[in-house]
N, C-alpha and C positions, 0 to 999 in steps of 0.2 A: 498561626493562631487566629489572626484577624479574618483570614479567608474562611476558616471553619466557622467562626462566629457569624459571619455574614451569611453563610449557607444555612445555618440553623435558623437565623432570624427570617430569612426568605421562606424557608420551609414552614415555619409557624404562621407567617402571614398568609401563605397559600392555603393552609389548612383552615384558618379562620374564615377566609373568603369562601371556600367551598362549603363550610358549615352554614354560613349566612345564606348562600344560594339555595342549599337544600332546605333550610328552614322556610325561605320565601316560597319555594315550590310546594312544600307541604301545606303552607297556609293558603296558597292560591287554589289548591285542589279541594279544599273543604268548602263545598258549595252549600251555603245555609241561607235561610231567610229569617229575618227578625221582624215580627209584627207586634203591635200593641195588644196586650191581653185585655179585652173589654168584657169578657165573659164573667158571669157570677161564679163563685165557688160552687162546685157540684154538691149535691146533697150527700151527706156523709152517714146517713142512717139507712137501714133496710136489711132485709134478710139475706140479700146477696153479698153483703160484706162479710168477709171472714177475718178472724184475728190471726196475725202472723206470729204472735208471741203468746205462749200459754201462761205467762206470769210466774212460772216456777223454774224453768230451765231454758237452755238455748237449743232445744230440739228443733230441727229443721233449719238451723243456721250453721255456718262454718266461718272460721277466721281465715282471711286471705291476705297475702302480700307481706304483712309485718307480724310482729310478735306482741303488740300491745294487748292489754287485758280487757276483755268484755265479760260481764257476769250478769246473771239474773239476781236482782236484789229488791225485796219488798215490792214485788209486782212491776218492777221497772228493769230495763236494760241499762247498764252503766258501763261506759267505756272510759278508760284511764290512760292518759298519755304517758309514755316512757321513752327511753332511747330507741332509735331505729326509725325505719320508714313508716309512712302512714299505713294504718291498718284498717281493714274493712271487715265488719261482721255481715256476711252475705247469706241470702236465702239459698238453700240447696236447690230450690225449684226455680225455673226460668219462667218469665211472663212476657206476654205480647202486648195486648191492649188492656188497660186497667185504669182505675182510680185508686190511688194510694194516699193515705193520710196518717200522720203521727203527730205526737206532741214532743217537743224538745225543750230541755232546760239545762243551763250551764251551772254546775256546782263550782267549778273552777274554770276561768276563761280559757277558751281554746277554739281553734277552727274545726268545723265539722261540715257535714252535708250528707245527702242521700244519693247513692248511685242508682241510676235508672237504666234498665236494659243493658247492663254491663256484662263484661266477659273477661276472661284471663288471656293475657299474652305471655307466651313462654319466652322469657328473656334468659340471658346467660346465667345469672346468679339467683333468679327468683321468678315466681309467678306474679306478673304485674297486672293489677286491676286497671282496665281501661273502659271508658264509656262516659256518657253524660252524667253530670252530678248536679242536683239541685243544691246550690251552695247555701250554707247557713254560717255566715261569717262570725268570727270570734268577736266578742264584745268590744275589744280594743279598737276595732275598725269602725267605730260609731259614725265617723264622718262620711265614709263611703256608702255604707248601707246597701250592699248588694245581696243581702239575703233573699233567696228566691230566684236569683239569676242562675243560669246554667253554664257550668264549667266543663270543658272536655278534659277529664282526668286522664293524664298520660296520653292524650291524643289531640293536642292542639290548643289548649288554653281556653279562654272565654269564648263560648258559642253565643251567649246572650248576656252581656253585661247590662246592668240597669242604669244606663247613662241618660236616657231621654228625660225631658222635663216632666213628662207624664208619670214617671216613676218616683216623683218627689214624695208621694204619700207613703212610700215604703222606707224612707230614710229613718224614720223614728217609730216604726211599727213594732219593733222588737221589745218585748218585756224583758228587761235586763236582769230581773231577779225571779221571774216566774216562768210559766210554761208558754210555749209558742207553737202554734199549729202550722204545720207544713202540709200542703195538699198538692198532689201531682196527678195530672191526667195525661195519659199517652194513648193516642189512637192513630193508627197508620203511622205516618212519619211526622205527626204533630205532637209537640211536647208543650204542656202548659203547667204553670205553677201559681200557687196562692200562698201568702203568708198572713196568718191571722185573718183570713177572709179577704185580704186585699189582693187584687190581680197583680201578678208579677210578670213572668216570662211567657212568651208565645213564640216558640222556636220551631222551624220546619227543617227537618233533616232531609234535604232535597235528594241526596244520593241514597237515602235509607240505609246508612251504614250500621245502624243499631236497631234492627228489626225485632230483636227479642233478647232477653238476658235476665240476669239476677238483679235483685235489689240489695243494696249494701249500705250499712251505716259506717260513717268514717270517723276515726280519730286521727287527726293530722299530726304528722311528725313535728316535734318541737320540744320545748322545755316544760310545758305544763298543759293541763286540760283535763277536766272530768265532765263528761256529758251524760245526761239521762234521757231516755226515750220511754214513752208509754203510749198506749192506745194505738198500736200499729195495726191498721186495718187495710184491706184491699178488696176491691170488687172488680172482677174481670168483665170486660165489656166487648 
């Protein structure tokens, strides 16, 4: 019995070590560059901007990965957290180079974000959304303040956390009871973000792993969260 137990423990330790090595290799293969975003927020008006939401229904969008509810309500998109994995309301169309902007408000606190140039990975039990996400942190994480950072959704974790002293201006930029504007510019392999007009991320995808893809609104898996979006606009560049 003791010999069998020793064999099982040795097996589990070996598996854990292998997983750690694999994780380290995956992390080392993600060649990215993080620069400071010193650019002004792009102009968000003009005839070339198109609305991605008609204000009445979710035509042109599809729900992926999870089963949480998105609905069109009073000229806004509303996503509600429930049981299950994170769920994404995604554009049926894919985009390459563009400027995207939207306004976000929390009715009930919860984690959210906007997928950029994302795609589906066929996993065993589900279609998994992968790709860069412009994070909009839940309000409970007021101390960290990484809204506007870029997270690798199901593909590596943080690509651009907002850790630098120069990101201090973003710590308290979120209106905790009102609307917040998120702006994203993607051109070539350069991803930039702004929150309420304040520069946030400047991330370079050196291997160009995400050259095109859909845009997706996230409701994160968890116990609660109701998030509103409006004024979703995009200009291809």
